[in-house]
PDB file of N, CA, C, O and CB in Angstrom:
ATOM      1  N   MET A   1     219.107 191.356-126.452  1.00  0.00           N
ATOM      2  CA  MET A   1     219.000 189.900-126.503  1.00  0.00           C
ATOM      3  C   MET A   1     219.789 189.296-125.332  1.00  0.00           C
ATOM      4  O   MET A   1     220.979 189.580-125.194  1.00  0.00           O
ATOM      5  CB  MET A   1     219.525 189.349-127.873  1.00  0.00           C
ATOM      6  N   PRO A   2     219.166 188.487-124.502  1.00  0.00           N
ATOM      7  CA  PRO A   2     219.861 187.896-123.352  1.00  0.00           C
ATOM      8  C   PRO A   2     220.877 186.839-123.794  1.00  0.00           C
ATOM      9  O   PRO A   2     220.750 186.225-124.854  1.00  0.00           O
ATOM     10  CB  PRO A   2     218.846 187.271-122.381  1.00  0.00           C
ATOM     11  N   ARG A   3     221.902 186.648-122.933  1.00  0.00           N
ATOM     12  CA  ARG A   3     222.919 185.643-123.229  1.00  0.00           C
ATOM     13  C   ARG A   3     222.331 184.244-123.119  1.00  0.00           C
ATOM     14  O   ARG A   3     221.496 183.970-122.257  1.00  0.00           O
ATOM     15  CB  ARG A   3     224.121 185.791-122.283  1.00  0.00           C
ATOM     16  N   ASN A   4     222.779 183.371-124.005  1.00  0.00           N
ATOM     17  CA  ASN A   4     222.350 181.977-123.997  1.00  0.00           C
ATOM     18  C   ASN A   4     223.420 181.168-123.249  1.00  0.00           C
ATOM     19  O   ASN A   4     224.375 180.673-123.848  1.00  0.00           O
ATOM     20  CB  ASN A   4     222.130 181.430-125.468  1.00  0.00           C
ATOM     21  N   PHE A   5     223.237 181.047-121.934  1.00  0.00           N
ATOM     22  CA  PHE A   5     224.241 180.388-121.112  1.00  0.00           C
ATOM     23  C   PHE A   5     224.376 178.904-121.437  1.00  0.00           C
ATOM     24  O   PHE A   5     225.472 178.351-121.349  1.00  0.00           O
ATOM     25  CB  PHE A   5     223.903 180.561-119.652  1.00  0.00           C
ATOM     26  N   LYS A   6     223.288 178.259-121.807  1.00  0.00           N
ATOM     27  CA  LYS A   6     223.367 176.836-122.172  1.00  0.00           C
ATOM     28  C   LYS A   6     224.253 176.650-123.391  1.00  0.00           C
ATOM     29  O   LYS A   6     225.048 175.712-123.446  1.00  0.00           O
ATOM     30  CB  LYS A   6     221.962 176.260-122.448  1.00  0.00           C
ATOM     31  N   GLN A   7     224.121 177.543-124.372  1.00  0.00           N
ATOM     32  CA  GLN A   7     224.941 177.462-125.573  1.00  0.00           C
ATOM     33  C   GLN A   7     226.409 177.750-125.249  1.00  0.00           C
ATOM     34  O   GLN A   7     227.298 177.080-125.774  1.00  0.00           O
ATOM     35  CB  GLN A   7     224.427 178.442-126.638  1.00  0.00           C
ATOM     36  N   GLU A   8     226.666 178.727-124.401  1.00  0.00           N
ATOM     37  CA  GLU A   8     228.029 179.054-124.009  1.00  0.00           C
ATOM     38  C   GLU A   8     228.687 177.865-123.311  1.00  0.00           C
ATOM     39  O   GLU A   8     229.846 177.549-123.584  1.00  0.00           O
ATOM     40  CB  GLU A   8     228.043 180.287-123.093  1.00  0.00           C
ATOM     41  N   TYR A   9     227.956 177.205-122.416  1.00  0.00           N
ATOM     42  CA  TYR A   9     228.474 176.044-121.695  1.00  0.00           C
ATOM     43  C   TYR A   9     228.774 174.908-122.670  1.00  0.00           C
ATOM     44  O   TYR A   9     229.808 174.248-122.560  1.00  0.00           O
ATOM     45  CB  TYR A   9     227.468 175.579-120.619  1.00  0.00           C
ATOM     46  N   LYS A  10     227.878 174.684-123.615  1.00  0.00           N
ATOM     47  CA  LYS A  10     228.063 173.621-124.607  1.00  0.00           C
ATOM     48  C   LYS A  10     229.297 173.902-125.464  1.00  0.00           C
ATOM     49  O   LYS A  10     230.085 172.997-125.739  1.00  0.00           O
ATOM     50  CB  LYS A  10     226.808 173.487-125.501  1.00  0.00           C
ATOM     51  N   THR A  11     229.461 175.143-125.881  1.00  0.00           N
ATOM     52  CA  THR A  11     230.613 175.526-126.689  1.00  0.00           C
ATOM     53  C   THR A  11     231.906 175.344-125.907  1.00  0.00           C
ATOM     54  O   THR A  11     232.910 174.880-126.447  1.00  0.00           O
ATOM     55  CB  THR A  11     230.480 176.976-127.161  1.00  0.00           C
ATOM     56  N   GLN A  12     231.872 175.711-124.635  1.00  0.00           N
ATOM     57  CA  GLN A  12     233.048 175.571-123.782  1.00  0.00           C
ATOM     58  C   GLN A  12     233.461 174.101-123.667  1.00  0.00           C
ATOM     59  O   GLN A  12     234.650 173.784-123.712  1.00  0.00           O
ATOM     60  CB  GLN A  12     232.772 176.160-122.387  1.00  0.00           C
ATOM     61  N   GLN A  13     232.501 173.224-123.521  1.00  0.00           N
ATOM     62  CA  GLN A  13     232.807 171.800-123.423  1.00  0.00           C
ATOM     63  C   GLN A  13     233.347 171.265-124.742  1.00  0.00           C
ATOM     64  O   GLN A  13     234.273 170.453-124.745  1.00  0.00           O
ATOM     65  CB  GLN A  13     231.564 171.014-123.007  1.00  0.00           C
ATOM     66  N   GLU A  14     232.782 171.707-125.865  1.00  0.00           N
ATOM     67  CA  GLU A  14     233.241 171.247-127.172  1.00  0.00           C
ATOM     68  C   GLU A  14     234.686 171.666-127.438  1.00  0.00           C
ATOM     69  O   GLU A  14     235.444 170.928-128.066  1.00  0.00           O
ATOM     70  CB  GLU A  14     232.331 171.788-128.269  1.00  0.00           C
ATOM     71  N   ARG A  15     235.057 172.834-126.968  1.00  0.00           N
ATOM     72  CA  ARG A  15     236.415 173.337-127.170  1.00  0.00           C
ATOM     73  C   ARG A  15     237.414 172.717-126.197  1.00  0.00           C
ATOM     74  O   ARG A  15     238.621 172.887-126.367  1.00  0.00           O
ATOM     75  CB  ARG A  15     236.433 174.846-127.026  1.00  0.00           C
ATOM     76  N   GLY A  16     236.937 172.007-125.191  1.00  0.00           N
ATOM     77  CA  GLY A  16     237.819 171.411-124.201  1.00  0.00           C
ATOM     78  C   GLY A  16     238.256 172.393-123.126  1.00  0.00           C
ATOM     79  O   GLY A  16     239.252 172.154-122.444  1.00  0.00           O
ATOM     80  N   GLU A  17     237.534 173.490-122.962  1.00  0.00           N
ATOM     81  CA  GLU A  17     237.896 174.514-121.986  1.00  0.00           C
ATOM     82  C   GLU A  17     237.310 174.230-120.607  1.00  0.00           C
ATOM     83  O   GLU A  17     237.727 174.837-119.621  1.00  0.00           O
ATOM     84  CB  GLU A  17     237.435 175.874-122.466  1.00  0.00           C
ATOM     85  N   HIS A  18     236.367 173.332-120.532  1.00  0.00           N
ATOM     86  CA  HIS A  18     235.656 173.090-119.275  1.00  0.00           C
ATOM     87  C   HIS A  18     236.602 172.632-118.165  1.00  0.00           C
ATOM     88  O   HIS A  18     236.514 173.122-117.039  1.00  0.00           O
ATOM     89  CB  HIS A  18     234.562 172.048-119.484  1.00  0.00           C
ATOM     90  N   GLU A  19     237.491 171.711-118.466  1.00  0.00           N
ATOM     91  CA  GLU A  19     238.374 171.162-117.435  1.00  0.00           C
ATOM     92  C   GLU A  19     239.329 172.226-116.904  1.00  0.00           C
ATOM     93  O   GLU A  19     239.612 172.260-115.707  1.00  0.00           O
ATOM     94  CB  GLU A  19     239.169 169.974-117.989  1.00  0.00           C
ATOM     95  N   SER A  20     239.826 173.091-117.780  1.00  0.00           N
ATOM     96  CA  SER A  20     240.723 174.169-117.333  1.00  0.00           C
ATOM     97  C   SER A  20     239.979 175.133-116.415  1.00  0.00           C
ATOM     98  O   SER A  20     240.532 175.599-115.418  1.00  0.00           O
ATOM     99  CB  SER A  20     241.309 174.933-118.546  1.00  0.00           C
ATOM    100  N   ARG A  21     238.728 175.433-116.752  1.00  0.00           N
ATOM    101  CA  ARG A  21     237.934 176.330-115.926  1.00  0.00           C
ATOM    102  C   ARG A  21     237.725 175.723-114.544  1.00  0.00           C
ATOM    103  O   ARG A  21     237.807 176.424-113.535  1.00  0.00           O
ATOM    104  CB  ARG A  21     236.580 176.630-116.593  1.00  0.00           C
ATOM    105  N   MET A  22     237.457 174.428-114.499  1.00  0.00           N
ATOM    106  CA  MET A  22     237.250 173.752-113.228  1.00  0.00           C
ATOM    107  C   MET A  22     238.545 173.718-112.414  1.00  0.00           C
ATOM    108  O   MET A  22     238.509 173.834-111.189  1.00  0.00           O
ATOM    109  CB  MET A  22     236.726 172.329-113.461  1.00  0.00           C
ATOM    110  N   GLU A  23     239.675 173.561-113.079  1.00  0.00           N
ATOM    111  CA  GLU A  23     240.967 173.552-112.388  1.00  0.00           C
ATOM    112  C   GLU A  23     241.224 174.915-111.747  1.00  0.00           C
ATOM    113  O   GLU A  23     241.714 174.985-110.620  1.00  0.00           O
ATOM    114  CB  GLU A  23     242.114 173.188-113.369  1.00  0.00           C
ATOM    115  N   ARG A  24     240.898 175.997-112.456  1.00  0.00           N
ATOM    116  CA  ARG A  24     241.054 177.343-111.898  1.00  0.00           C
ATOM    117  C   ARG A  24     240.133 177.536-110.696  1.00  0.00           C
ATOM    118  O   ARG A  24     240.521 178.130-109.690  1.00  0.00           O
ATOM    119  CB  ARG A  24     240.759 178.411-112.971  1.00  0.00           C
ATOM    120  N   GLN A  25     238.928 177.032-110.815  1.00  0.00           N
ATOM    121  CA  GLN A  25     237.957 177.170-109.723  1.00  0.00           C
ATOM    122  C   GLN A  25     238.412 176.399-108.486  1.00  0.00           C
ATOM    123  O   GLN A  25     238.268 176.887-107.365  1.00  0.00           O
ATOM    124  CB  GLN A  25     236.570 176.676-110.171  1.00  0.00           C
ATOM    125  N   ARG A  26     238.955 175.211-108.680  1.00  0.00           N
ATOM    126  CA  ARG A  26     239.460 174.424-107.540  1.00  0.00           C
ATOM    127  C   ARG A  26     240.614 175.148-106.848  1.00  0.00           C
ATOM    128  O   ARG A  26     240.726 175.114-105.622  1.00  0.00           O
ATOM    129  CB  ARG A  26     239.921 173.021-108.008  1.00  0.00           C
ATOM    130  N   ALA A  27     241.473 175.803-107.634  1.00  0.00           N
ATOM    131  CA  ALA A  27     242.596 176.543-107.052  1.00  0.00           C
ATOM    132  C   ALA A  27     242.096 177.698-106.197  1.00  0.00           C
ATOM    133  O   ALA A  27     242.608 177.926-105.102  1.00  0.00           O
ATOM    134  CB  ALA A  27     243.528 177.067-108.156  1.00  0.00           C
ATOM    135  N   ARG A  28     241.087 178.436-106.694  1.00  0.00           N
ATOM    136  CA  ARG A  28     240.528 179.547-105.917  1.00  0.00           C
ATOM    137  C   ARG A  28     239.888 179.042-104.633  1.00  0.00           C
ATOM    138  O   ARG A  28     240.074 179.639-103.572  1.00  0.00           O
ATOM    139  CB  ARG A  28     239.497 180.322-106.748  1.00  0.00           C
ATOM    140  N   ARG A  29     239.137 177.953-104.717  1.00  0.00           N
ATOM    141  CA  ARG A  29     238.465 177.408-103.530  1.00  0.00           C
ATOM    142  C   ARG A  29     239.463 176.907-102.497  1.00  0.00           C
ATOM    143  O   ARG A  29     239.236 177.038-101.295  1.00  0.00           O
ATOM    144  CB  ARG A  29     237.526 176.275-103.928  1.00  0.00           C
ATOM    145  N   LYS A  30     240.568 176.333-102.964  1.00  0.00           N
ATOM    146  CA  LYS A  30     241.589 175.828-102.051  1.00  0.00           C
ATOM    147  C   LYS A  30     242.196 176.982-101.248  1.00  0.00           C
ATOM    148  O   LYS A  30     242.398 176.855-100.040  1.00  0.00           O
ATOM    149  CB  LYS A  30     242.690 175.072-102.832  1.00  0.00           C
ATOM    150  N   LEU A  31     242.487 178.105-101.911  1.00  0.00           N
ATOM    151  CA  LEU A  31     243.027 179.264-101.205  1.00  0.00           C
ATOM    152  C   LEU A  31     241.993 179.852-100.254  1.00  0.00           C
ATOM    153  O   LEU A  31     242.337 180.273 -99.149  1.00  0.00           O
ATOM    154  CB  LEU A  31     243.491 180.329-102.202  1.00  0.00           C
ATOM    155  N   ASP A  32     240.740 179.885-100.668  1.00  0.00           N
ATOM    156  CA  ASP A  32     239.680 180.399 -99.798  1.00  0.00           C
ATOM    157  C   ASP A  32     239.548 179.539 -98.540  1.00  0.00           C
ATOM    158  O   ASP A  32     239.331 180.063 -97.447  1.00  0.00           O
ATOM    159  CB  ASP A  32     238.337 180.446-100.555  1.00  0.00           C
ATOM    160  N   ALA A  33     239.680 178.226 -98.696  1.00  0.00           N
ATOM    161  CA  ALA A  33     239.560 177.319 -97.548  1.00  0.00           C
ATOM    162  C   ALA A  33     240.706 177.533 -96.557  1.00  0.00           C
ATOM    163  O   ALA A  33     240.535 177.329 -95.355  1.00  0.00           O
ATOM    164  CB  ALA A  33     239.538 175.853 -98.023  1.00  0.00           C
ATOM    165  N   LYS A  34     241.873 177.943 -97.060  1.00  0.00           N
ATOM    166  CA  LYS A  34     243.008 178.217 -96.188  1.00  0.00           C
ATOM    167  C   LYS A  34     242.863 179.561 -95.485  1.00  0.00           C
ATOM    168  O   LYS A  34     243.611 179.865 -94.556  1.00  0.00           O
ATOM    169  CB  LYS A  34     244.303 178.184 -96.985  1.00  0.00           C
ATOM    170  N   GLY A  35     241.911 180.356 -95.925  1.00  0.00           N
ATOM    171  CA  GLY A  35     241.696 181.663 -95.324  1.00  0.00           C
ATOM    172  C   GLY A  35     242.539 182.766 -95.943  1.00  0.00           C
ATOM    173  O   GLY A  35     242.694 183.834 -95.350  1.00  0.00           O
ATOM    174  N   VAL A  36     243.088 182.518 -97.136  1.00  0.00           N
ATOM    175  CA  VAL A  36     243.914 183.513 -97.814  1.00  0.00           C
ATOM    176  C   VAL A  36     243.020 184.602 -98.394  1.00  0.00           C
ATOM    177  O   VAL A  36     242.021 184.306 -99.050  1.00  0.00           O
ATOM    178  CB  VAL A  36     244.772 182.857 -98.929  1.00  0.00           C
ATOM    179  N   THR A  37     243.377 185.858 -98.155  1.00  0.00           N
ATOM    180  CA  THR A  37     242.637 186.975 -98.729  1.00  0.00           C
ATOM    181  C   THR A  37     243.185 187.223-100.120  1.00  0.00           C
ATOM    182  O   THR A  37     244.352 187.584-100.272  1.00  0.00           O
ATOM    183  CB  THR A  37     242.741 188.258 -97.840  1.00  0.00           C
ATOM    184  N   ARG A  38     242.361 187.035-101.133  1.00  0.00           N
ATOM    185  CA  ARG A  38     242.813 187.208-102.507  1.00  0.00           C
ATOM    186  C   ARG A  38     242.148 188.390-103.195  1.00  0.00           C
ATOM    187  O   ARG A  38     242.097 188.461-104.423  1.00  0.00           O
ATOM    188  CB  ARG A  38     242.553 185.953-103.293  1.00  0.00           C
ATOM    189  N   GLN A  39     241.643 189.307-102.398  1.00  0.00           N
ATOM    190  CA  GLN A  39     240.958 190.473-102.942  1.00  0.00           C
ATOM    191  C   GLN A  39     241.926 191.305-103.791  1.00  0.00           C
ATOM    192  O   GLN A  39     242.996 191.694-103.324  1.00  0.00           O
ATOM    193  CB  GLN A  39     240.359 191.331-101.803  1.00  0.00           C
ATOM    194  N   GLY A  40     241.540 191.568-105.031  1.00  0.00           N
ATOM    195  CA  GLY A  40     242.355 192.358-105.939  1.00  0.00           C
ATOM    196  C   GLY A  40     243.494 191.601-106.570  1.00  0.00           C
ATOM    197  O   GLY A  40     244.302 192.198-107.281  1.00  0.00           O
ATOM    198  N   LYS A  41     243.588 190.311-106.336  1.00  0.00           N
ATOM    199  CA  LYS A  41     244.672 189.491-106.881  1.00  0.00           C
ATOM    200  C   LYS A  41     244.103 188.372-107.742  1.00  0.00           C
ATOM    201  O   LYS A  41     242.935 188.006-107.616  1.00  0.00           O
ATOM    202  CB  LYS A  41     245.539 188.907-105.747  1.00  0.00           C
ATOM    203  N   ASP A  42     244.946 187.833-108.619  1.00  0.00           N
ATOM    204  CA  ASP A  42     244.595 186.670-109.418  1.00  0.00           C
ATOM    205  C   ASP A  42     245.306 185.451-108.850  1.00  0.00           C
ATOM    206  O   ASP A  42     246.413 185.562-108.322  1.00  0.00           O
ATOM    207  CB  ASP A  42     244.964 186.883-110.910  1.00  0.00           C
ATOM    208  N   VAL A  43     244.676 184.297-108.958  1.00  0.00           N
ATOM    209  CA  VAL A  43     245.319 183.042-108.595  1.00  0.00           C
ATOM    210  C   VAL A  43     246.014 182.548-109.862  1.00  0.00           C
ATOM    211  O   VAL A  43     245.361 182.157-110.829  1.00  0.00           O
ATOM    212  CB  VAL A  43     244.277 181.975-108.028  1.00  0.00           C
ATOM    213  N   ALA A  44     247.340 182.571-109.842  1.00  0.00           N
ATOM    214  CA  ALA A  44     248.132 182.210-111.015  1.00  0.00           C
ATOM    215  C   ALA A  44     248.744 180.831-110.819  1.00  0.00           C
ATOM    216  O   ALA A  44     249.228 180.506-109.735  1.00  0.00           O
ATOM    217  CB  ALA A  44     249.235 183.259-111.280  1.00  0.00           C
ATOM    218  N   HIS A  45     248.721 180.038-111.855  1.00  0.00           N
ATOM    219  CA  HIS A  45     249.371 178.737-111.811  1.00  0.00           C
ATOM    220  C   HIS A  45     250.845 178.923-112.141  1.00  0.00           C
ATOM    221  O   HIS A  45     251.189 179.686-113.044  1.00  0.00           O
ATOM    222  CB  HIS A  45     248.698 177.735-112.795  1.00  0.00           C
ATOM    223  N   VAL A  46     251.722 178.226-111.410  1.00  0.00           N
ATOM    224  CA  VAL A  46     253.158 178.342-111.640  1.00  0.00           C
ATOM    225  C   VAL A  46     253.461 177.922-113.079  1.00  0.00           C
ATOM    226  O   VAL A  46     254.205 178.605-113.782  1.00  0.00           O
ATOM    227  CB  VAL A  46     253.965 177.472-110.621  1.00  0.00           C
ATOM    228  N   LYS A  47     252.896 176.820-113.509  1.00  0.00           N
ATOM    229  CA  LYS A  47     252.986 176.398-114.912  1.00  0.00           C
ATOM    230  C   LYS A  47     251.590 176.575-115.489  1.00  0.00           C
ATOM    231  O   LYS A  47     250.638 175.954-115.016  1.00  0.00           O
ATOM    232  CB  LYS A  47     253.506 174.891-115.063  1.00  0.00           C
ATOM    233  N   ALA A  48     251.463 177.409-116.498  1.00  0.00           N
ATOM    234  CA  ALA A  48     250.165 177.757-117.067  1.00  0.00           C
ATOM    235  C   ALA A  48     249.384 176.511-117.495  1.00  0.00           C
ATOM    236  O   ALA A  48     249.957 175.545-117.998  1.00  0.00           O
ATOM    237  CB  ALA A  48     250.350 178.692-118.259  1.00  0.00           C
ATOM    238  N   LEU A  49     248.078 176.554-117.287  1.00  0.00           N
ATOM    239  CA  LEU A  49     247.231 175.426-117.666  1.00  0.00           C
ATOM    240  C   LEU A  49     247.319 175.166-119.166  1.00  0.00           C
ATOM    241  O   LEU A  49     247.276 174.017-119.605  1.00  0.00           O
ATOM    242  CB  LEU A  49     245.775 175.685-117.257  1.00  0.00           C
ATOM    243  N   SER A  50     247.441 176.229-119.947  1.00  0.00           N
ATOM    244  CA  SER A  50     247.523 176.060-121.399  1.00  0.00           C
ATOM    245  C   SER A  50     248.838 175.423-121.829  1.00  0.00           C
ATOM    246  O   SER A  50     248.967 174.962-122.963  1.00  0.00           O
ATOM    247  CB  SER A  50     247.355 177.401-122.091  1.00  0.00           C
ATOM    248  N   LYS A  51     249.815 175.395-120.923  1.00  0.00           N
ATOM    249  CA  LYS A  51     251.107 174.763-121.201  1.00  0.00           C
ATOM    250  C   LYS A  51     251.214 173.397-120.537  1.00  0.00           C
ATOM    251  O   LYS A  51     252.300 172.822-120.472  1.00  0.00           O
ATOM    252  CB  LYS A  51     252.248 175.660-120.729  1.00  0.00           C
ATOM    253  N   GLY A  52     250.093 172.873-120.043  1.00  0.00           N
ATOM    254  CA  GLY A  52     250.086 171.549-119.438  1.00  0.00           C
ATOM    255  C   GLY A  52     250.218 171.537-117.928  1.00  0.00           C
ATOM    256  O   GLY A  52     250.430 170.478-117.338  1.00  0.00           O
ATOM    257  N   GLY A  53     250.098 172.684-117.295  1.00  0.00           N
ATOM    258  CA  GLY A  53     250.212 172.755-115.844  1.00  0.00           C
ATOM    259  C   GLY A  53     248.937 172.311-115.153  1.00  0.00           C
ATOM    260  O   GLY A  53     247.923 172.043-115.798  1.00  0.00           O
ATOM    261  N   SER A  54     249.002 172.237-113.840  1.00  0.00           N
ATOM    262  CA  SER A  54     247.843 171.873-113.041  1.00  0.00           C
ATOM    263  C   SER A  54     248.021 172.483-111.656  1.00  0.00           C
ATOM    264  O   SER A  54     249.020 173.148-111.385  1.00  0.00           O
ATOM    265  CB  SER A  54     247.666 170.316-112.963  1.00  0.00           C
ATOM    266  N   ASN A  55     247.056 172.254-110.792  1.00  0.00           N
ATOM    267  CA  ASN A  55     247.164 172.743-109.424  1.00  0.00           C
ATOM    268  C   ASN A  55     248.311 172.044-108.691  1.00  0.00           C
ATOM    269  O   ASN A  55     248.876 172.604-107.751  1.00  0.00           O
ATOM    270  CB  ASN A  55     245.838 172.530-108.674  1.00  0.00           C
ATOM    271  N   ALA A  56     248.654 170.842-109.107  1.00  0.00           N
ATOM    272  CA  ALA A  56     249.744 170.104-108.476  1.00  0.00           C
ATOM    273  C   ALA A  56     251.088 170.800-108.703  1.00  0.00           C
ATOM    274  O   ALA A  56     252.008 170.639-107.901  1.00  0.00           O
ATOM    275  CB  ALA A  56     249.794 168.671-109.015  1.00  0.00           C
ATOM    276  N   ASN A  57     251.211 171.572-109.786  1.00  0.00           N
ATOM    277  CA  ASN A  57     252.443 172.306-110.065  1.00  0.00           C
ATOM    278  C   ASN A  57     252.578 173.538-109.177  1.00  0.00           C
ATOM    279  O   ASN A  57     253.650 174.138-109.096  1.00  0.00           O
ATOM    280  CB  ASN A  57     252.491 172.717-111.530  1.00  0.00           C
ATOM    281  N   GLY A  58     251.495 173.910-108.515  1.00  0.00           N
ATOM    282  CA  GLY A  58     251.525 175.045-107.600  1.00  0.00           C
ATOM    283  C   GLY A  58     250.764 176.241-108.124  1.00  0.00           C
ATOM    284  O   GLY A  58     250.629 176.436-109.332  1.00  0.00           O
ATOM    285  N   VAL A  59     250.267 177.038-107.193  1.00  0.00           N
ATOM    286  CA  VAL A  59     249.566 178.275-107.523  1.00  0.00           C
ATOM    287  C   VAL A  59     250.118 179.382-106.636  1.00  0.00           C
ATOM    288  O   VAL A  59     250.697 179.116-105.582  1.00  0.00           O
ATOM    289  CB  VAL A  59     248.016 178.123-107.340  1.00  0.00           C
ATOM    290  N   ARG A  60     249.936 180.619-107.068  1.00  0.00           N
ATOM    291  CA  ARG A  60     250.378 181.768-106.293  1.00  0.00           C
ATOM    292  C   ARG A  60     249.460 182.941-106.583  1.00  0.00           C
ATOM    293  O   ARG A  60     248.752 182.957-107.590  1.00  0.00           O
ATOM    294  CB  ARG A  60     251.850 182.126-106.612  1.00  0.00           C
ATOM    295  N   LEU A  61     249.478 183.910-105.704  1.00  0.00           N
ATOM    296  CA  LEU A  61     248.704 185.132-105.912  1.00  0.00           C
ATOM    297  C   LEU A  61     249.573 186.134-106.656  1.00  0.00           C
ATOM    298  O   LEU A  61     250.734 186.346-106.306  1.00  0.00           O
ATOM    299  CB  LEU A  61     248.203 185.725-104.558  1.00  0.00           C
ATOM    300  N   GLU A  62     248.998 186.748-107.688  1.00  0.00           N
ATOM    301  CA  GLU A  62     249.707 187.761-108.467  1.00  0.00           C
ATOM    302  C   GLU A  62     248.777 188.907-108.750  1.00  0.00           C
ATOM    303  O   GLU A  62     247.556 188.757-108.719  1.00  0.00           O
ATOM    304  CB  GLU A  62     250.260 187.178-109.778  1.00  0.00           C
ATOM    305  N   ALA A  63     249.359 190.057-109.028  1.00  0.00           N
ATOM    306  CA  ALA A  63     248.566 191.195-109.471  1.00  0.00           C
ATOM    307  C   ALA A  63     247.958 190.850-110.835  1.00  0.00           C
ATOM    308  O   ALA A  63     248.616 190.200-111.648  1.00  0.00           O
ATOM    309  CB  ALA A  63     249.438 192.501-109.549  1.00  0.00           C
ATOM    310  N   PRO A  64     246.730 191.267-111.097  1.00  0.00           N
ATOM    311  CA  PRO A  64     246.099 190.957-112.384  1.00  0.00           C
ATOM    312  C   PRO A  64     246.921 191.420-113.579  1.00  0.00           C
ATOM    313  O   PRO A  64     246.959 190.733-114.599  1.00  0.00           O
ATOM    314  CB  PRO A  64     244.732 191.586-112.448  1.00  0.00           C
ATOM    315  N   SER A  65     247.580 192.570-113.473  1.00  0.00           N
ATOM    316  CA  SER A  65     248.371 193.068-114.604  1.00  0.00           C
ATOM    317  C   SER A  65     249.536 192.142-114.929  1.00  0.00           C
ATOM    318  O   SER A  65     249.903 191.995-116.095  1.00  0.00           O
ATOM    319  CB  SER A  65     248.894 194.470-114.306  1.00  0.00           C
ATOM    320  N   LYS A  66     250.123 191.514-113.906  1.00  0.00           N
ATOM    321  CA  LYS A  66     251.227 190.591-114.137  1.00  0.00           C
ATOM    322  C   LYS A  66     250.725 189.237-114.642  1.00  0.00           C
ATOM    323  O   LYS A  66     251.322 188.655-115.548  1.00  0.00           O
ATOM    324  CB  LYS A  66     252.036 190.405-112.853  1.00  0.00           C
ATOM    325  N   ASN A  67     249.646 188.740-114.072  1.00  0.00           N
ATOM    326  CA  ASN A  67     249.135 187.430-114.447  1.00  0.00           C
ATOM    327  C   ASN A  67     248.546 187.410-115.860  1.00  0.00           C
ATOM    328  O   ASN A  67     248.537 186.357-116.499  1.00  0.00           O
ATOM    329  CB  ASN A  67     248.089 186.989-113.452  1.00  0.00           C
ATOM    330  N   ARG A  68     248.067 188.517-116.350  1.00  0.00           N
ATOM    331  CA  ARG A  68     247.386 188.553-117.645  1.00  0.00           C
ATOM    332  C   ARG A  68     248.249 189.149-118.750  1.00  0.00           C
ATOM    333  O   ARG A  68     247.744 189.421-119.840  1.00  0.00           O
ATOM    334  CB  ARG A  68     246.105 189.341-117.529  1.00  0.00           C
ATOM    335  N   SER A  69     249.527 189.355-118.496  1.00  0.00           N
ATOM    336  CA  SER A  69     250.367 190.014-119.491  1.00  0.00           C
ATOM    337  C   SER A  69     251.486 189.092-119.959  1.00  0.00           C
ATOM    338  O   SER A  69     252.635 189.239-119.545  1.00  0.00           O
ATOM    339  CB  SER A  69     250.953 191.305-118.923  1.00  0.00           C
ATOM    340  N   PHE A  70     251.149 188.163-120.807  1.00  0.00           N
ATOM    341  CA  PHE A  70     252.132 187.258-121.376  1.00  0.00           C
ATOM    342  C   PHE A  70     252.354 187.619-122.836  1.00  0.00           C
ATOM    343  O   PHE A  70     251.450 188.128-123.499  1.00  0.00           O
ATOM    344  CB  PHE A  70     251.680 185.785-121.233  1.00  0.00           C
ATOM    345  N   LYS A  71     253.537 187.361-123.328  1.00  0.00           N
ATOM    346  CA  LYS A  71     253.782 187.542-124.748  1.00  0.00           C
ATOM    347  C   LYS A  71     252.937 186.525-125.492  1.00  0.00           C
ATOM    348  O   LYS A  71     252.812 185.376-125.068  1.00  0.00           O
ATOM    349  CB  LYS A  71     255.298 187.389-125.096  1.00  0.00           C
ATOM    350  N   ARG A  72     252.363 186.952-126.597  1.00  0.00           N
ATOM    351  CA  ARG A  72     251.443 186.100-127.349  1.00  0.00           C
ATOM    352  C   ARG A  72     251.950 185.829-128.761  1.00  0.00           C
ATOM    353  O   ARG A  72     252.692 186.626-129.336  1.00  0.00           O
ATOM    354  CB  ARG A  72     250.064 186.742-127.410  1.00  0.00           C
ATOM    355  N   LYS A  73     251.535 184.692-129.305  1.00  0.00           N
ATOM    356  CA  LYS A  73     251.773 184.375-130.707  1.00  0.00           C
ATOM    357  C   LYS A  73     250.681 185.062-131.524  1.00  0.00           C
ATOM    358  O   LYS A  73     249.741 185.631-130.969  1.00  0.00           O
ATOM    359  CB  LYS A  73     251.788 182.817-130.955  1.00  0.00           C
ATOM    360  N   SER A  74     250.815 185.001-132.826  1.00  0.00           N
ATOM    361  CA  SER A  74     249.839 185.657-133.692  1.00  0.00           C
ATOM    362  C   SER A  74     248.447 185.062-133.556  1.00  0.00           C
ATOM    363  O   SER A  74     247.456 185.736-133.836  1.00  0.00           O
ATOM    364  CB  SER A  74     250.285 185.572-135.129  1.00  0.00           C
ATOM    365  N   ASP A  75     248.359 183.788-133.122  1.00  0.00           N
ATOM    366  CA  ASP A  75     247.043 183.164-132.938  1.00  0.00           C
ATOM    367  C   ASP A  75     246.447 183.454-131.558  1.00  0.00           C
ATOM    368  O   ASP A  75     245.342 183.001-131.259  1.00  0.00           O
ATOM    369  CB  ASP A  75     247.150 181.659-133.140  1.00  0.00           C
ATOM    370  N   GLY A  76     247.166 184.205-130.711  1.00  0.00           N
ATOM    371  CA  GLY A  76     246.655 184.580-129.397  1.00  0.00           C
ATOM    372  C   GLY A  76     247.125 183.680-128.278  1.00  0.00           C
ATOM    373  O   GLY A  76     246.908 183.997-127.108  1.00  0.00           O
ATOM    374  N   SER A  77     247.767 182.560-128.600  1.00  0.00           N
ATOM    375  CA  SER A  77     248.237 181.663-127.538  1.00  0.00           C
ATOM    376  C   SER A  77     249.551 182.191-126.960  1.00  0.00           C
ATOM    377  O   SER A  77     250.219 183.032-127.562  1.00  0.00           O
ATOM    378  CB  SER A  77     248.423 180.213-128.079  1.00  0.00           C
ATOM    379  N   MET A  78     249.902 181.681-125.786  1.00  0.00           N
ATOM    380  CA  MET A  78     251.131 182.132-125.124  1.00  0.00           C
ATOM    381  C   MET A  78     252.359 181.621-125.854  1.00  0.00           C
ATOM    382  O   MET A  78     252.339 180.543-126.447  1.00  0.00           O
ATOM    383  CB  MET A  78     251.159 181.668-123.665  1.00  0.00           C
ATOM    384  N   LYS A  79     253.438 182.410-125.806  1.00  0.00           N
ATOM    385  CA  LYS A  79     254.716 181.986-126.396  1.00  0.00           C
ATOM    386  C   LYS A  79     255.404 181.023-125.498  1.00  0.00           C
ATOM    387  O   LYS A  79     256.495 180.551-125.818  1.00  0.00           O
ATOM    388  CB  LYS A  79     255.622 183.172-126.669  1.00  0.00           C
TER     389      LYS A  79
END
């Protein structure tokens, strides 16, 4: 069964995840425009988007293992 991308997009908007996704995309594009090679790295926000951060707070390149390894609460959110 093929993925229903329209439904996924609608669900993402209902959950309020759309703006965070766009913020991440803008951060990646900004680094690409500067000519930064980000191959094999993640663009990490200094203050996590889920904690109220934005691109204005700053971004940096990190190894994927470091950027994706935060302590979590039982509901899956960051501590």
